[in-house]
Jmol script that loads the backbone (N, CA, C; Angstrom):
load data "model"
ATOM      1  N   MET A   1     117.150 149.241  66.962  1.00  0.00           N
ATOM      2  CA  MET A   1     117.009 150.354  66.741  1.00  0.00           C
ATOM      3  C   MET A   1     117.067 151.791  67.680  1.00  0.00           C
ATOM      4  N   SER A   2     117.376 152.668  67.665  1.00  0.00           N
ATOM      5  CA  SER A   2     117.988 153.978  68.696  1.00  0.00           C
ATOM      6  C   SER A   2     116.595 153.953  69.248  1.00  0.00           C
ATOM      7  N   LEU A   3     116.580 154.765  70.254  1.00  0.00           N
ATOM      8  CA  LEU A   3     115.435 155.272  70.693  1.00  0.00           C
ATOM      9  C   LEU A   3     115.401 156.682  70.072  1.00  0.00           C
ATOM     10  N   VAL A   4     116.473 157.325  69.469  1.00  0.00           N
ATOM     11  CA  VAL A   4     116.060 158.576  68.494  1.00  0.00           C
ATOM     12  C   VAL A   4     115.251 157.930  67.376  1.00  0.00           C
ATOM     13  N   GLU A   5     115.669 157.029  66.773  1.00  0.00           N
ATOM     14  CA  GLU A   5     115.437 156.582  65.518  1.00  0.00           C
ATOM     15  C   GLU A   5     114.108 156.040  65.860  1.00  0.00           C
ATOM     16  N   GLN A   6     113.864 155.540  67.047  1.00  0.00           N
ATOM     17  CA  GLN A   6     112.053 154.983  66.852  1.00  0.00           C
ATOM     18  C   GLN A   6     111.074 156.361  67.156  1.00  0.00           C
ATOM     19  N   VAL A   7     111.670 157.852  67.889  1.00  0.00           N
ATOM     20  CA  VAL A   7     110.661 158.523  68.219  1.00  0.00           C
ATOM     21  C   VAL A   7     110.544 159.495  66.631  1.00  0.00           C
ATOM     22  N   TYR A   8     112.030 159.382  65.723  1.00  0.00           N
ATOM     23  CA  TYR A   8     111.709 159.502  63.966  1.00  0.00           C
ATOM     24  C   TYR A   8     111.184 158.760  63.153  1.00  0.00           C
ATOM     25  N   ALA A   9     110.413 157.005  63.728  1.00  0.00           N
ATOM     26  CA  ALA A   9     109.793 156.357  63.313  1.00  0.00           C
ATOM     27  C   ALA A   9     108.184 156.813  63.912  1.00  0.00           C
ATOM     28  N   ALA A  10     108.209 157.417  64.750  1.00  0.00           N
ATOM     29  CA  ALA A  10     106.466 158.133  65.505  1.00  0.00           C
ATOM     30  C   ALA A  10     106.414 158.947  64.898  1.00  0.00           C
ATOM     31  N   ALA A  11     107.364 160.203  64.537  1.00  0.00           N
ATOM     32  CA  ALA A  11     107.361 161.320  64.000  1.00  0.00           C
ATOM     33  C   ALA A  11     106.598 160.903  62.757  1.00  0.00           C
ATOM     34  N   ALA A  12     107.250 160.481  62.070  1.00  0.00           N
ATOM     35  CA  ALA A  12     106.816 159.846  60.832  1.00  0.00           C
ATOM     36  C   ALA A  12     105.803 159.325  60.479  1.00  0.00           C
ATOM     37  N   ASN A  13     105.316 158.297  61.347  1.00  0.00           N
ATOM     38  CA  ASN A  13     104.450 157.928  61.441  1.00  0.00           C
ATOM     39  C   ASN A  13     102.716 158.864  61.324  1.00  0.00           C
ATOM     40  N   ALA A  14     102.912 159.964  62.301  1.00  0.00           N
ATOM     41  CA  ALA A  14     102.198 160.641  62.551  1.00  0.00           C
ATOM     42  C   ALA A  14     102.254 162.271  61.043  1.00  0.00           C
ATOM     43  N   GLY A  15     103.356 161.429  60.569  1.00  0.00           N
ATOM     44  CA  GLY A  15     102.743 163.116  58.599  1.00  0.00           C
ATOM     45  C   GLY A  15     104.094 163.768  60.167  1.00  0.00           C
ATOM     46  N   LEU A  16     104.701 164.269  60.641  1.00  0.00           N
ATOM     47  CA  LEU A  16     105.144 165.465  61.592  1.00  0.00           C
ATOM     48  C   LEU A  16     106.695 165.751  60.418  1.00  0.00           C
ATOM     49  N   LEU A  17     107.196 164.559  59.452  1.00  0.00           N
ATOM     50  CA  LEU A  17     108.792 164.922  58.766  1.00  0.00           C
ATOM     51  C   LEU A  17     108.489 165.652  57.897  1.00  0.00           C
ATOM     52  N   LYS A  18     108.965 165.883  56.881  1.00  0.00           N
ATOM     53  CA  LYS A  18     109.558 166.420  55.408  1.00  0.00           C
ATOM     54  C   LYS A  18     110.470 165.422  55.391  1.00  0.00           C
ATOM     55  N   GLU A  19     110.484 164.948  53.636  1.00  0.00           N
ATOM     56  CA  GLU A  19     111.263 164.116  52.858  1.00  0.00           C
ATOM     57  C   GLU A  19     111.992 165.271  52.016  1.00  0.00           C
ATOM     58  N   CYS A  20     113.595 164.865  52.524  1.00  0.00           N
ATOM     59  CA  CYS A  20     114.633 165.305  52.181  1.00  0.00           C
ATOM     60  C   CYS A  20     115.197 164.237  51.242  1.00  0.00           C
ATOM     61  N   LEU A  21     115.953 165.151  50.050  1.00  0.00           N
ATOM     62  CA  LEU A  21     116.831 164.272  49.177  1.00  0.00           C
ATOM     63  C   LEU A  21     118.334 165.044  49.554  1.00  0.00           C
ATOM     64  N   TRP A  22     119.441 164.174  49.138  1.00  0.00           N
ATOM     65  CA  TRP A  22     120.426 164.698  49.091  1.00  0.00           C
ATOM     66  C   TRP A  22     121.465 164.027  48.057  1.00  0.00           C
ATOM     67  N   GLN A  23     122.458 164.399  47.788  1.00  0.00           N
ATOM     68  CA  GLN A  23     123.151 163.360  46.677  1.00  0.00           C
ATOM     69  C   GLN A  23     124.446 163.579  47.038  1.00  0.00           C
ATOM     70  N   PRO A  24     125.098 162.431  47.940  1.00  0.00           N
ATOM     71  CA  PRO A  24     126.614 162.427  48.344  1.00  0.00           C
ATOM     72  C   PRO A  24     127.615 163.128  47.284  1.00  0.00           C
ATOM     73  N   ALA A  25     127.920 163.852  47.858  1.00  0.00           N
ATOM     74  CA  ALA A  25     129.531 164.631  47.161  1.00  0.00           C
ATOM     75  C   ALA A  25     130.358 163.388  46.606  1.00  0.00           C
ATOM     76  N   ASP A  26     130.313 162.258  46.747  1.00  0.00           N
ATOM     77  CA  ASP A  26     131.686 161.162  46.406  1.00  0.00           C
ATOM     78  C   ASP A  26     130.144 160.765  45.077  1.00  0.00           C
ATOM     79  N   GLY A  27     129.422 161.506  44.776  1.00  0.00           N
ATOM     80  CA  GLY A  27     128.993 160.120  44.114  1.00  0.00           C
ATOM     81  C   GLY A  27     127.869 159.269  43.754  1.00  0.00           C
ATOM     82  N   ALA A  28     127.955 158.819  45.675  1.00  0.00           N
ATOM     83  CA  ALA A  28     126.647 158.109  45.362  1.00  0.00           C
ATOM     84  C   ALA A  28     125.432 158.174  44.899  1.00  0.00           C
ATOM     85  N   PRO A  29     124.653 157.382  44.846  1.00  0.00           N
ATOM     86  CA  PRO A  29     122.939 157.467  44.703  1.00  0.00           C
ATOM     87  C   PRO A  29     122.337 158.649  45.667  1.00  0.00           C
ATOM     88  N   VAL A  30     121.554 159.308  45.080  1.00  0.00           N
ATOM     89  CA  VAL A  30     120.737 159.999  46.356  1.00  0.00           C
ATOM     90  C   VAL A  30     120.670 159.146  47.082  1.00  0.00           C
ATOM     91  N   GLU A  31     120.391 159.738  48.551  1.00  0.00           N
ATOM     92  CA  GLU A  31     119.996 159.340  49.510  1.00  0.00           C
ATOM     93  C   GLU A  31     117.957 160.552  49.746  1.00  0.00           C
ATOM     94  N   SER A  32     117.437 159.209  50.224  1.00  0.00           N
ATOM     95  CA  SER A  32     116.230 160.282  50.789  1.00  0.00           C
ATOM     96  C   SER A  32     115.518 159.829  52.381  1.00  0.00           C
ATOM     97  N   ARG A  33     115.484 160.546  52.883  1.00  0.00           N
ATOM     98  CA  ARG A  33     114.893 160.425  54.608  1.00  0.00           C
ATOM     99  C   ARG A  33     113.965 161.299  54.515  1.00  0.00           C
ATOM    100  N   LEU A  34     113.026 160.785  55.275  1.00  0.00           N
ATOM    101  CA  LEU A  34     112.672 161.998  56.462  1.00  0.00           C
ATOM    102  C   LEU A  34     113.483 162.741  57.439  1.00  0.00           C
ATOM    103  N   VAL A  35     112.858 164.263  57.500  1.00  0.00           N
ATOM    104  CA  VAL A  35     113.574 164.424  58.813  1.00  0.00           C
ATOM    105  C   VAL A  35     112.681 165.765  59.184  1.00  0.00           C
ATOM    106  N   GLY A  36     112.843 166.100  60.380  1.00  0.00           N
ATOM    107  CA  GLY A  36     112.236 167.541  61.034  1.00  0.00           C
ATOM    108  C   GLY A  36     112.770 168.606  59.951  1.00  0.00           C
ATOM    109  N   PHE A  37     112.237 169.334  59.859  1.00  0.00           N
ATOM    110  CA  PHE A  37     112.363 170.773  59.213  1.00  0.00           C
ATOM    111  C   PHE A  37     111.515 172.035  59.581  1.00  0.00           C
ATOM    112  N   SER A  38     112.307 172.655  60.119  1.00  0.00           N
ATOM    113  CA  SER A  38     112.008 174.151  60.680  1.00  0.00           C
ATOM    114  C   SER A  38     112.477 175.534  59.326  1.00  0.00           C
ATOM    115  N   ALA A  39     111.577 175.932  59.143  1.00  0.00           N
ATOM    116  CA  ALA A  39     111.781 177.502  58.717  1.00  0.00           C
ATOM    117  C   ALA A  39     111.897 178.760  59.339  1.00  0.00           C
ATOM    118  N   PRO A  40     112.171 180.053  58.930  1.00  0.00           N
ATOM    119  CA  PRO A  40     111.481 181.123  59.586  1.00  0.00           C
ATOM    120  C   PRO A  40     110.486 180.823  59.943  1.00  0.00           C
ATOM    121  N   ASP A  41     110.245 181.827  60.852  1.00  0.00           N
ATOM    122  CA  ASP A  41     108.932 181.824  61.528  1.00  0.00           C
ATOM    123  C   ASP A  41     107.873 181.150  62.001  1.00  0.00           C
ATOM    124  N   ASP A  42     108.707 179.538  61.557  1.00  0.00           N
ATOM    125  CA  ASP A  42     108.143 178.469  62.480  1.00  0.00           C
ATOM    126  C   ASP A  42     107.908 178.508  63.730  1.00  0.00           C
ATOM    127  N   THR A  43     106.751 178.191  64.650  1.00  0.00           N
ATOM    128  CA  THR A  43     107.278 177.875  65.810  1.00  0.00           C
ATOM    129  C   THR A  43     107.373 176.940  66.877  1.00  0.00           C
ATOM    130  N   LEU A  44     108.579 176.917  67.764  1.00  0.00           N
ATOM    131  CA  LEU A  44     108.937 175.597  68.405  1.00  0.00           C
ATOM    132  C   LEU A  44     108.531 175.518  69.966  1.00  0.00           C
ATOM    133  N   LEU A  45     109.146 174.523  70.133  1.00  0.00           N
ATOM    134  CA  LEU A  45     108.530 173.960  71.729  1.00  0.00           C
ATOM    135  C   LEU A  45     107.133 174.593  72.059  1.00  0.00           C
ATOM    136  N   ASP A  46     105.989 173.875  70.345  1.00  0.00           N
ATOM    137  CA  ASP A  46     105.053 174.132  71.150  1.00  0.00           C
ATOM    138  C   ASP A  46     104.696 175.758  70.893  1.00  0.00           C
ATOM    139  N   GLY A  47     104.927 176.522  70.443  1.00  0.00           N
ATOM    140  CA  GLY A  47     104.657 177.606  70.556  1.00  0.00           C
ATOM    141  C   GLY A  47     105.578 178.723  71.111  1.00  0.00           C
ATOM    142  N   LEU A  48     106.097 178.194  72.588  1.00  0.00           N
ATOM    143  CA  LEU A  48     107.110 179.147  73.576  1.00  0.00           C
ATOM    144  C   LEU A  48     108.709 179.474  72.122  1.00  0.00           C
ATOM    145  N   ALA A  49     108.757 179.463  71.491  1.00  0.00           N
ATOM    146  CA  ALA A  49     109.763 180.723  70.818  1.00  0.00           C
ATOM    147  C   ALA A  49     109.870 179.803  69.302  1.00  0.00           C
ATOM    148  N   SER A  50     110.172 180.694  68.539  1.00  0.00           N
ATOM    149  CA  SER A  50     110.115 180.525  67.069  1.00  0.00           C
ATOM    150  C   SER A  50     111.354 180.982  66.548  1.00  0.00           C
ATOM    151  N   SER A  51     111.358 180.114  65.212  1.00  0.00           N
ATOM    152  CA  SER A  51     112.797 179.944  64.530  1.00  0.00           C
ATOM    153  C   SER A  51     112.807 181.252  63.868  1.00  0.00           C
ATOM    154  N   THR A  52     114.437 181.208  63.920  1.00  0.00           N
ATOM    155  CA  THR A  52     114.888 182.384  62.704  1.00  0.00           C
ATOM    156  C   THR A  52     115.814 181.836  61.578  1.00  0.00           C
ATOM    157  N   GLU A  53     115.967 180.793  61.004  1.00  0.00           N
ATOM    158  CA  GLU A  53     116.914 179.879  60.234  1.00  0.00           C
ATOM    159  C   GLU A  53     115.855 179.116  59.562  1.00  0.00           C
ATOM    160  N   TYR A  54     116.423 178.317  58.631  1.00  0.00           N
ATOM    161  CA  TYR A  54     116.320 176.774  58.026  1.00  0.00           C
ATOM    162  C   TYR A  54     116.702 175.851  58.828  1.00  0.00           C
ATOM    163  N   VAL A  55     116.467 174.675  59.628  1.00  0.00           N
ATOM    164  CA  VAL A  55     116.670 173.980  59.949  1.00  0.00           C
ATOM    165  C   VAL A  55     116.483 172.051  59.865  1.00  0.00           C
ATOM    166  N   ILE A  56     116.875 171.070  59.191  1.00  0.00           N
ATOM    167  CA  ILE A  56     116.769 169.827  59.663  1.00  0.00           C
ATOM    168  C   ILE A  56     117.169 169.183  60.744  1.00  0.00           C
ATOM    169  N   THR A  57     116.792 168.332  61.367  1.00  0.00           N
ATOM    170  CA  THR A  57     117.432 167.470  62.106  1.00  0.00           C
ATOM    171  C   THR A  57     116.835 165.859  61.722  1.00  0.00           C
ATOM    172  N   TYR A  58     118.038 165.025  62.256  1.00  0.00           N
ATOM    173  CA  TYR A  58     117.547 163.491  61.905  1.00  0.00           C
ATOM    174  C   TYR A  58     118.094 162.617  63.067  1.00  0.00           C
ATOM    175  N   PRO A  59     118.013 161.962  62.711  1.00  0.00           N
ATOM    176  CA  PRO A  59     118.311 160.439  63.167  1.00  0.00           C
ATOM    177  C   PRO A  59     120.296 160.469  63.106  1.00  0.00           C
ATOM    178  N   ALA A  60     121.579 160.419  63.743  1.00  0.00           N
ATOM    179  CA  ALA A  60     123.182 160.453  63.212  1.00  0.00           C
ATOM    180  C   ALA A  60     123.047 158.765  62.440  1.00  0.00           C
ATOM    181  N   SER A  61     122.528 158.411  62.611  1.00  0.00           N
ATOM    182  CA  SER A  61     122.538 156.289  61.233  1.00  0.00           C
ATOM    183  C   SER A  61     121.605 157.123  59.795  1.00  0.00           C
ATOM    184  N   ALA A  62     121.207 158.405  59.761  1.00  0.00           N
ATOM    185  CA  ALA A  62     120.408 159.204  58.642  1.00  0.00           C
ATOM    186  C   ALA A  62     121.795 160.370  57.496  1.00  0.00           C
ATOM    187  N   PHE A  63     121.877 159.587  57.040  1.00  0.00           N
ATOM    188  CA  PHE A  63     122.510 161.150  55.706  1.00  0.00           C
ATOM    189  C   PHE A  63     123.805 161.030  56.935  1.00  0.00           C
ATOM    190  N   VAL A  64     124.506 160.335  56.481  1.00  0.00           N
ATOM    191  CA  VAL A  64     125.996 159.707  57.011  1.00  0.00           C
ATOM    192  C   VAL A  64     126.977 160.456  55.967  1.00  0.00           C
ATOM    193  N   GLY A  65     127.596 161.057  56.482  1.00  0.00           N
ATOM    194  CA  GLY A  65     128.991 162.093  55.262  1.00  0.00           C
ATOM    195  C   GLY A  65     127.907 162.982  55.054  1.00  0.00           C
ATOM    196  N   LEU A  66     126.595 163.563  55.475  1.00  0.00           N
ATOM    197  CA  LEU A  66     126.396 164.982  54.912  1.00  0.00           C
ATOM    198  C   LEU A  66     127.132 166.104  55.247  1.00  0.00           C
ATOM    199  N   ALA A  67     127.887 167.071  54.881  1.00  0.00           N
ATOM    200  CA  ALA A  67     128.051 168.055  55.337  1.00  0.00           C
ATOM    201  C   ALA A  67     128.329 169.423  54.795  1.00  0.00           C
ATOM    202  N   ALA A  68     129.267 170.755  55.246  1.00  0.00           N
ATOM    203  CA  ALA A  68     128.958 172.494  54.909  1.00  0.00           C
ATOM    204  C   ALA A  68     128.794 171.663  52.959  1.00  0.00           C
ATOM    205  N   ARG A  69     128.283 172.940  52.720  1.00  0.00           N
ATOM    206  CA  ARG A  69     128.673 172.982  51.372  1.00  0.00           C
ATOM    207  C   ARG A  69     127.699 171.883  50.346  1.00  0.00           C
ATOM    208  N   ASP A  70     126.986 171.007  50.949  1.00  0.00           N
ATOM    209  CA  ASP A  70     126.194 169.742  50.054  1.00  0.00           C
ATOM    210  C   ASP A  70     124.441 171.034  50.465  1.00  0.00           C
ATOM    211  N   THR A  71     124.008 169.992  49.361  1.00  0.00           N
ATOM    212  CA  THR A  71     122.922 170.581  48.796  1.00  0.00           C
ATOM    213  C   THR A  71     122.215 169.536  48.834  1.00  0.00           C
ATOM    214  N   VAL A  72     120.602 169.637  49.874  1.00  0.00           N
ATOM    215  CA  VAL A  72     119.439 168.863  50.103  1.00  0.00           C
ATOM    216  C   VAL A  72     118.344 169.775  49.220  1.00  0.00           C
ATOM    217  N   LEU A  73     117.234 168.944  48.925  1.00  0.00           N
ATOM    218  CA  LEU A  73     115.884 169.187  48.156  1.00  0.00           C
ATOM    219  C   LEU A  73     114.772 168.610  49.904  1.00  0.00           C
ATOM    220  N   ILE A  74     114.004 170.336  49.959  1.00  0.00           N
ATOM    221  CA  ILE A  74     113.466 169.303  50.715  1.00  0.00           C
ATOM    222  C   ILE A  74     111.837 170.477  50.114  1.00  0.00           C
ATOM    223  N   VAL A  75     110.537 169.267  49.975  1.00  0.00           N
ATOM    224  CA  VAL A  75     109.629 170.224  49.857  1.00  0.00           C
ATOM    225  C   VAL A  75     109.954 171.084  48.325  1.00  0.00           C
ATOM    226  N   GLY A  76     110.211 170.297  47.237  1.00  0.00           N
ATOM    227  CA  GLY A  76     110.671 170.988  46.382  1.00  0.00           C
ATOM    228  C   GLY A  76     111.594 172.028  46.121  1.00  0.00           C
ATOM    229  N   ALA A  77     112.268 172.906  47.647  1.00  0.00           N
ATOM    230  CA  ALA A  77     112.862 173.732  47.350  1.00  0.00           C
ATOM    231  C   ALA A  77     114.387 173.374  47.823  1.00  0.00           C
ATOM    232  N   SER A  78     115.285 173.995  47.204  1.00  0.00           N
ATOM    233  CA  SER A  78     116.871 173.377  47.223  1.00  0.00           C
ATOM    234  C   SER A  78     117.570 174.318  48.344  1.00  0.00           C
ATOM    235  N   PHE A  79     118.620 173.764  49.240  1.00  0.00           N
ATOM    236  CA  PHE A  79     119.009 174.092  50.358  1.00  0.00           C
ATOM    237  C   PHE A  79     120.345 174.326  50.236  1.00  0.00           C
ATOM    238  N   GLN A  80     121.896 174.516  50.635  1.00  0.00           N
ATOM    239  CA  GLN A  80     123.106 174.137  50.555  1.00  0.00           C
ATOM    240  C   GLN A  80     123.008 174.299  52.717  1.00  0.00           C
ATOM    241  N   VAL A  81     123.645 173.381  52.632  1.00  0.00           N
ATOM    242  CA  VAL A  81     123.880 173.116  54.224  1.00  0.00           C
ATOM    243  C   VAL A  81     125.235 173.932  54.620  1.00  0.00           C
ATOM    244  N   ARG A  82     125.559 174.814  55.905  1.00  0.00           N
ATOM    245  CA  ARG A  82     125.787 175.687  56.292  1.00  0.00           C
ATOM    246  C   ARG A  82     126.649 175.033  57.652  1.00  0.00           C
ATOM    247  N   GLU A  83     126.353 173.876  58.151  1.00  0.00           N
ATOM    248  CA  GLU A  83     126.513 173.309  59.360  1.00  0.00           C
ATOM    249  C   GLU A  83     126.320 172.345  59.636  1.00  0.00           C
ATOM    250  N   VAL A  84     126.987 171.530  60.044  1.00  0.00           N
ATOM    251  CA  VAL A  84     125.937 169.867  60.955  1.00  0.00           C
ATOM    252  C   VAL A  84     126.743 169.698  62.778  1.00  0.00           C
ATOM    253  N   ARG A  85     126.146 169.639  62.962  1.00  0.00           N
ATOM    254  CA  ARG A  85     126.368 169.388  64.148  1.00  0.00           C
ATOM    255  C   ARG A  85     125.157 167.953  65.293  1.00  0.00           C
ATOM    256  N   ALA A  86     126.265 167.426  66.100  1.00  0.00           N
ATOM    257  CA  ALA A  86     125.718 166.740  66.801  1.00  0.00           C
ATOM    258  C   ALA A  86     124.589 166.854  67.463  1.00  0.00           C
ATOM    259  N   VAL A  87     123.557 166.371  68.489  1.00  0.00           N
ATOM    260  CA  VAL A  87     122.976 166.973  69.366  1.00  0.00           C
ATOM    261  C   VAL A  87     123.274 165.640  70.455  1.00  0.00           C
ATOM    262  N   GLY A  88     122.987 166.554  71.297  1.00  0.00           N
ATOM    263  CA  GLY A  88     123.487 165.501  72.642  1.00  0.00           C
ATOM    264  C   GLY A  88     124.730 164.971  72.611  1.00  0.00           C
ATOM    265  N   ASP A  89     123.653 163.281  72.402  1.00  0.00           N
ATOM    266  CA  ASP A  89     125.115 162.980  72.734  1.00  0.00           C
ATOM    267  C   ASP A  89     125.296 161.808  71.439  1.00  0.00           C
ATOM    268  N   GLY A  90     124.758 162.658  70.448  1.00  0.00           N
ATOM    269  CA  GLY A  90     125.656 162.471  69.262  1.00  0.00           C
ATOM    270  C   GLY A  90     124.736 161.156  68.179  1.00  0.00           C
ATOM    271  N   ALA A  91     123.682 160.556  68.955  1.00  0.00           N
ATOM    272  CA  ALA A  91     122.280 160.393  67.971  1.00  0.00           C
ATOM    273  C   ALA A  91     121.265 161.065  67.418  1.00  0.00           C
ATOM    274  N   GLU A  92     121.404 162.386  67.123  1.00  0.00           N
ATOM    275  CA  GLU A  92     120.900 162.769  66.784  1.00  0.00           C
ATOM    276  C   GLU A  92     121.526 164.205  65.870  1.00  0.00           C
ATOM    277  N   MET A  93     121.451 164.687  64.497  1.00  0.00           N
ATOM    278  CA  MET A  93     122.329 165.433  63.958  1.00  0.00           C
ATOM    279  C   MET A  93     121.194 166.912  63.650  1.00  0.00           C
ATOM    280  N   ARG A  94     122.023 167.542  63.625  1.00  0.00           N
ATOM    281  CA  ARG A  94     121.267 169.076  63.459  1.00  0.00           C
ATOM    282  C   ARG A  94     122.138 169.953  61.736  1.00  0.00           C
ATOM    283  N   ALA A  95     121.119 169.766  60.821  1.00  0.00           N
ATOM    284  CA  ALA A  95     122.169 170.954  60.186  1.00  0.00           C
ATOM    285  C   ALA A  95     121.407 172.603  59.845  1.00  0.00           C
ATOM    286  N   LYS A  96     122.260 173.588  59.448  1.00  0.00           N
ATOM    287  CA  LYS A  96     121.522 174.881  59.442  1.00  0.00           C
ATOM    288  C   LYS A  96     121.552 174.555  58.026  1.00  0.00           C
ATOM    289  N   LEU A  97     120.625 175.435  57.410  1.00  0.00           N
ATOM    290  CA  LEU A  97     120.752 175.866  55.580  1.00  0.00           C
ATOM    291  C   LEU A  97     120.334 176.864  55.505  1.00  0.00           C
ATOM    292  N   THR A  98     120.739 177.240  54.044  1.00  0.00           N
ATOM    293  CA  THR A  98     120.550 177.973  53.022  1.00  0.00           C
ATOM    294  C   THR A  98     120.073 177.889  51.905  1.00  0.00           C
ATOM    295  N   ARG A  99     118.890 178.675  51.870  1.00  0.00           N
ATOM    296  CA  ARG A  99     117.865 178.575  50.766  1.00  0.00           C
ATOM    297  C   ARG A  99     118.498 179.172  49.857  1.00  0.00           C
ATOM    298  N   LEU A 100     118.612 178.445  48.506  1.00  0.00           N
ATOM    299  CA  LEU A 100     119.303 178.635  47.260  1.00  0.00           C
ATOM    300  C   LEU A 100     118.460 179.389  46.561  1.00  0.00           C
TER     301      LEU A 100
END
end "model"
wireframe off; spacefill off
backbone 0.3
color backbone group
C-alpha cells in the first residue's frame, strides 16, 4: 500500500471522506470509493483558503480510467467530470466537477 493510499485509509477511518459512485463508460460494474470532496465555499488548508468549485481527490489506484464527461454520484448528487489531473508524483488524482 502506497503512502497516498495509507493517508486516504486513515482519512476514511476518521470519517473525512465521502462515498463516490462511478459507472465506467465501457459498461464495467459501478465502482464505489471513498474520496476527498470539496464544494464551493468549503474552507481548505485549515481555513486559509476557500474552494470555488466542486473537486474530488483520490489515490491513482482508485477510479482508473475516470475521464472528462463521465458522471459520478456523491452524497446523492450527480456531477459531470470536467477534467482529471495527476497531483504531484501521480500517486493522487484530482477531478474537477460540474453539478448536474
